[in-house]
N, C-alpha and C positions, 0 to 999 in steps of 0.2 A: 570595453566591458569584457571580462574574462568569464563567460558563462560556463558553469560545470555541466558536464554530460549527465544524461538521466541515469547512466550506469553509476557514475560517482555519487549522485545524490541518493540513489536507492541504497547503495553500499553504506553510505554515511549514516542513514536513518534506519536501516534494516533491524539491527538488534533491539533498538528501543521499541520499534513497532512490534516485533516478535514477542517481546515480553509482556505485551497487553493480553489480558484475557481473551480467549476464543480467537485470536489471530493465529491462523496456521500457514499463511504464506504472504511473502511480499515479492512482487514481480514487476515486470515492465510489460505494458500493452498500450492499447489505444482506448481513449475515452469515447464518448458518443459522437464527438465532433471530429474524430478521427486524428486527434492530437496524441503525441506520446504522453503517457501517464504512468504513475506508479500505482499498481494494483495491489490492494490489500485485501486478502481472503480471510473471511470469518467463518467459523463453524456454524454459528447461528447468530441471529440478530442479538446484539447487545448494546443497549443504549449507553451505558456507562463506558464501554469501550469506545464506541463512535465519538464521544465527547473528547476523547484523547487522541483522535486521528485528525490531523489537520486537512483542510480542503486542498491545500497546496503545500508541496515541499520545495522550498526555494521557488524556482520559476515554473515548476511542473505541477499539473493538476493530479490530485489523488482520487481513485476510484475505489470504492469498497463494494465487494461482492460476497454474497453468501455462498459458500462453496462446499459447506459440509466438512466433515473431518477428512484430513489427508492421511493416507496410510500407505506405506511401502509394500510392495508385493514381492 
């Protein structure tokens, strides 16, 4: 079985996720179990957006975090 790296999976799905309302970031981190996960940052809780974010992207878990707005300094 040829498993994609989490970097490849994130890169493939990032544009679609970033196009969702209130999504400000898509990154890589760890879930509560310590497994590699795709981390999706939202500016605020948005039930409609959460409905479009899968619990897994391919074989990797997805974690949604409320991060607030992101701004460059």
